[in-house]
N, C-alpha and C positions, 0 to 999 in steps of 0.2 A: 264537406263532411264525407267520411269514408263509409261505404255500405258493403255488406256481405249478405249472401243468400245461401241457405242450406236446404237440402232435401234428402230423403231416404228412399231407396228402391231396391228391388230384387226382381229377377225374372223378366217377364215381358214389360214390366213397368218402366224399363229403360226407355221405351218409346214415348211415354208420357214425359219423362225427364228431358228427352231431346226436344220435344215441343215446348216445354217450359223454357229451356235455354233459348230456343229460337224466338219465343215471345219476349223474353228479357232483352235480347239483342234488338228486336224491333222497337221496344219501349225506350231504348237508349240507356239501359243499365250499364254502369261501369263499376267494377269491383270484383271481389272474389265470389265464386260459386263453388260451394263444397258439396259434393255428391257422395253421400255415404251409401255403401252398397254391400249386399251379400251375394256370393257367387262370383261371376266373372264380370269384368269391365264390359261395357256395351261396345258393339262393333264400330261405333262412331266416336269412340273416346279420343283417338289420336287427332281426328279432325276437330274435335272440340278444344283440345289443348292448343291447337294452332289458330284458333279463331282470331285472337287479338281484339282490337277495337276497345281496349280497356277492360276486357273480361279475362279474369284469371280463373280457369276451371280446374278444380282438383277432384280426383277420385280417391276416396278414402275407404278401405275395407273396414267393416264394422262387425265385431263379434259380440252378440248379445243373445241371450236365450229367450227374450221376450219378443212379442210381435212388434214390428217397427213402429206401428201407430202409437205404442206406449213409450217409445224411446225418444220422442221429440224433444222434451225439455233437456234431457241429458245430452242429446246431440247438439243442441244450441249452446249449452254450457261448455261442452268440449270444444266446439268451434271457437268460442271466445277465448278459451284458455290456451288452445294449441294452434288451430288452423287459420284463424283470422284475428289475432290478438289486437291489432290496431284498428279494427272496425268500430266505428262509433254507433252504428245501427246494424242490427241483425234481423233477418227475415227468414221464417221457415215457410216452405210451400210443400204440400202434398204432391206426389208425382203425377197427379191427374188434374192439375190446375195449369191454366195459362193466364198470362197477364194481358189485359186489353188496354189499360190506361198507359199514358206516358209515365216513365219512371218518376218524373218530377211530382206527379200526383201521389204515388206511393211514398216517396221520400217525405213529403209534407205530412202525410197520414200518420207516419210513425215518428215524427220529429219530436213530439213532446208527450207521447202516451203510447199505449199498446194498441196497435192497429188490428182490428178484428171485424169479422162479418157475422151477422146473425145466422143461425142455422135455419133449415127449412121451416121448422116450427119454432120461431124465435122468441115467442112470448111465454115466459115462465114466471108468474108473479112471485113477489118476495115471500108471500105466505103460502105458496103452493106446497102440497104435501111432500113433494120431492125435495124442495129446498129446506123444509123443516127437518127432514131426515138427514140431509147433508149437514145442516148446522149441528145436529147431535153428533154426527160422525166426526166433524172437525173438532168439536170440544173434546171428544174421546181421544183424539190424537194430539191434544195439547195445543190446538190452534183456536183462534178467536174469530168469530164472524165480525168483520169491521164495518160492513155496510150492507144495506138491503139492495138487491138487484132484481130487475124484472125482465131482463133479456138473456137469452141462452145463445151462446156463441159457438160457431163451428171451429174445431181444432185443426182444420186443414191448412190454415194460414194465420200467421201472426207476425208482426214486426214491432220491435221496440228499441229504444235507446239504451245504451250501456248502463246508465244510472238507474234503470228499472229492472235489473236482473233479479231482484227479489222475487218477482213473479215466477221466474223459472225455478228458483230454489223451492218455493212453496209448492208449485205444480209437481215438481219431481218428488218431493216428500210425500204428497198425497198419493201419487201413483205407487210409491213404495208401500204405503199403508194399504192401498187397494190390493196389491199383490199378496200381502200377508193375509188379508181378509178372504180373498178369493182362492188363494193357494197357487195360482198360476196366472200369467198374462200372455199366454201363447196364442190367444185368439182376439178378435176385435170386440165382440159382444158377448155378454154373459147373462144367462137366466132370462127372465121375462122383463118387459118394458118397465114394470113397476119396481124392479129390483133396485136396491140402493146404488149399485154400480153396474148399470146395464151396459153403458159404453164408457169404460173406465178412463180412457185418455181425455175424452171430451167432458165427461162429468167432472173429472179431476181439475181440468182447466177452469170450468165454471165455478167450482168450489174455491180454487185458488184466487179467482177474482173476488169472491166474497170475503176471503181471508186476508186480502191485501188492500192497499189504498192507491195502487198505481192508476193513473188516469186512463180511462177507456175511450179510445177514439174509434167508435163503432159505426159500421154501416148496417143497413137493413139486409134482408136475404137477397135483394137484387144485386148486392155486391159480389156474389158468387154465381149469379144467374139462376138462383133458386126461385126468383120471381122476375117478372118482366121489367124492363127499364134499366138494367144494370150496364155499367160501362167500365167497371174496375177489373174484375177477375171472372174467370169461368171455370167452374169446378164440376167435373164429370163424375159425380157420385154414383153409387150403385155397382152391381157386380159386373155388368158388361161395359167394358171400357171402349172408347171410340176407335182405338187402333185395332180392335178385334173385329170390327165390321158387323155384318148381319143386320143392317138398317132396314132393308126391304122386308126381311122376315119379321122383324119386330113391328114394323108398320102394319103388316098384315094381321098382327095380333092386337092392333089398336094402340101401339106405343111407338109413334114416329120419333125421329131424332129431334132433340131440342137444341137450345143455344150452345150448350157445352160441347155437344158432339160436333156441331158446325164450327165452333171456335177452334177446336183441336186441329182441324184440317187447314185452317188459315196458317198454321205454324208447323206443318208436317214436312215441309220441303226445303226451307232455306233459313239460315245458311247451312244448317246440318241436314243432310238428306237422310231421312229415316226409313224410306221404303224404296225398293226398285220402282222405276217409272211405271211399269205395267201394273204392279200391285197397287200403287197409289191411285192410278186411274180407275181401277176396279172399285176400290174403296169409295172414291168420290162419286162414282156412278151409283153405287148402292146408297150412298147418303142422299144424293139428289132424288133418286127414285123413291126412297122412303119418305123424304120430306114432301114430295108431290102427292104421294098416296095419303099422307097424313092430313093434307088439306081437305080430303074428302071423307076420311074414315078415322075415327078416334074411339077409344074405349070410353064408354059412358062413365 
């Protein structure tokens, strides 16, 4: 079976994409990797194209007025239509995720359903007020709630087989409706947490799961290292990304580095070298120091 991966990035997030590619290489992935970007190609792009080993890495400039986080379903649809039309399975990864499991595990995960991980707060009952409001919104957009769900999934990763592209079509339609409702999709979050569309891309994905019947192959929050015991992916959510450093300073504030920060540095050096040797050594020293301090001091 042929597999393809896609991601979207701009600015310093290229460092996260480099680590993602390194982690896919370590996992044994073979197939196309489509890197959609705004701005300039990363400095390691030529080295990535020359990697070989069954990995075909493409850099595709993307022109869209909306924030990249809301462009995910359109990116996946474009990849299947243009950049990897022969792929039987397609996976999207945010540029702050690395893969920890062998690729055979992820391939089985998305073999017959949509592969997803629950979000940090993954329990959202079927009759929760947010879901009730989403149901009303879906009906107003001409969509029908097809099933009750009680898990809320993170939109940073998903994988699915070609015959379940319906999910991407519905997800994309809901994001379009969200743009009309909000007037713009130039940022990640909108209004207060109780707003109908507080996190449009992720809320729209979870609405699309309510409005379709595609099988859901879901993991718990440990699947992205949001909880302990995970061995699948590691997702460095939050404003400070691991490649920006500052681990000792954060630890002094009671926020030591977690599994996602540590996992990034497992894949920061090979086969793509993302930092000069001295800079990588300083970052790793900061990480170790912050982790050591975190064993003694944490925010209550």
